[in-house]
C-alpha positions as CSV (number, residue, x, y, z in Angstrom):
1,M,-37.7,-12.0,-15.4
2,R,-36.8,-14.3,-12.0
3,N,-34.2,-15.5,-15.0
4,N,-33.0,-12.6,-15.4
5,M,-32.3,-11.5,-12.4
6,N,-30.5,-14.9,-11.2
7,Q,-27.9,-13.9,-14.5
8,M,-27.4,-10.8,-13.7
9,M,-26.5,-11.7,-9.8
10,K,-24.1,-14.5,-11.1
11,Q,-22.5,-11.6,-13.4
12,V,-22.0,-9.5,-10.3
13,K,-20.8,-12.4,-8.0
14,K,-18.2,-13.3,-10.8
15,M,-17.2,-9.6,-11.2
16,Q,-16.8,-9.2,-7.7
17,S,-14.9,-12.3,-7.2
18,Q,-12.6,-11.1,-10.4
19,M,-12.1,-7.7,-8.8
20,M,-11.4,-9.4,-5.6
21,K,-8.6,-11.7,-7.3
22,A,-7.4,-7.9,-9.0
23,Q,-6.8,-6.5,-5.8
24,E,-4.6,-9.2,-4.3
25,E,-2.3,-9.2,-7.7
26,L,-1.7,-5.7,-7.4
27,K,-0.1,-6.2,-3.9
28,E,2.3,-8.5,-6.2
29,K,3.3,-5.3,-8.4
30,T,5.4,-2.5,-8.2
31,V,6.1,0.8,-9.7
32,E,9.2,3.0,-9.0
33,G,8.9,6.5,-8.3
34,T,11.8,9.1,-8.4
35,A,13.2,12.4,-8.3
36,G,16.1,14.4,-8.6
37,G,17.3,12.5,-12.2
38,G,17.2,9.2,-9.9
39,V,19.2,10.1,-7.1
40,V,16.1,9.3,-4.6
41,T,13.9,6.2,-6.0
42,V,10.8,4.8,-4.1
43,T,9.1,1.1,-4.5
44,V,5.9,1.3,-3.8
45,T,3.2,-1.7,-4.3
46,G,0.1,-1.5,-6.5
47,D,-1.9,-1.2,-2.8
48,K,0.6,1.8,-2.1
49,K,3.0,0.3,0.4
50,V,6.1,1.8,0.5
51,T,8.6,-1.2,-0.1
52,D,11.8,0.7,-0.4
53,V,13.8,3.7,-0.6
54,V,17.2,4.0,-2.5
55,I,19.6,7.2,-1.9
56,K,22.6,7.9,-3.6
57,P,25.3,9.3,-1.5
58,E,26.1,12.0,-3.8
59,V,23.0,13.9,-2.9
60,I,23.6,13.7,1.0
61,D,24.8,17.3,2.0
62,P,24.3,17.7,6.1
63,D,24.4,21.5,4.7
64,D,21.4,21.2,2.7
65,V,19.2,18.6,4.4
66,E,16.1,20.6,3.0
67,M,16.7,19.4,-0.5
68,L,16.9,16.0,0.4
69,Q,13.7,16.0,2.1
70,D,12.1,17.6,-0.5
71,L,13.7,15.1,-3.0
72,V,12.4,12.0,-0.9
73,V,8.4,13.7,-0.9
74,A,8.6,14.0,-4.6
75,A,9.8,10.7,-5.0
76,L,7.3,9.1,-2.6
77,N,4.4,11.7,-4.5
78,D,5.7,9.9,-7.6
79,G,5.5,6.5,-7.1
80,L,1.8,7.4,-5.2
81,N,0.6,8.5,-8.4
82,K,2.2,5.5,-10.4
83,A,0.6,3.0,-8.0
84,D,-2.8,5.0,-8.4
85,E,-1.9,4.7,-12.6
86,L,-1.5,1.1,-12.4
87,A,-4.6,0.3,-9.8
88,N,-6.8,2.4,-12.3
89,E,-5.6,0.7,-15.1
90,D,-6.1,-3.0,-13.2
91,L,-9.7,-2.2,-11.4
92,G,-11.2,0.0,-14.2
93,K,-12.0,-2.4,-16.3
94,F,-14.7,-3.5,-13.6
95,A,-16.6,-0.2,-13.1
96,G,-17.1,0.5,-16.5
97,G,-21.2,-0.1,-17.1
98,L,-22.1,-1.2,-13.8
99,P,-24.4,1.3,-11.1
100,P,-21.8,3.0,-8.2
101,G,-22.0,0.6,-5.3
102,L,-22.4,-2.3,-7.1
103,L,-18.7,-3.9,-6.6
């Protein structure tokens, strides 16, 4: 029985190590969120850091600042949702079959 417990603990430690590596790798991966057909684009890392915002000049209208603000919010939300999807893809494989709290 003790041997089985030791083997299980080794597997858990290995999985934790792999998961930490995957989390580090997420920091290097990026996704893009867009709005308005690409007039606003944001770049977001896999760990949800916004690294770039690009606004095409043709969308800048001093008389309609609210529209630009809405486009920026929509692009950010799109990018953050894509970062969540990326994280779920990369990290979800580690959660399968383990009781909550083990990782």
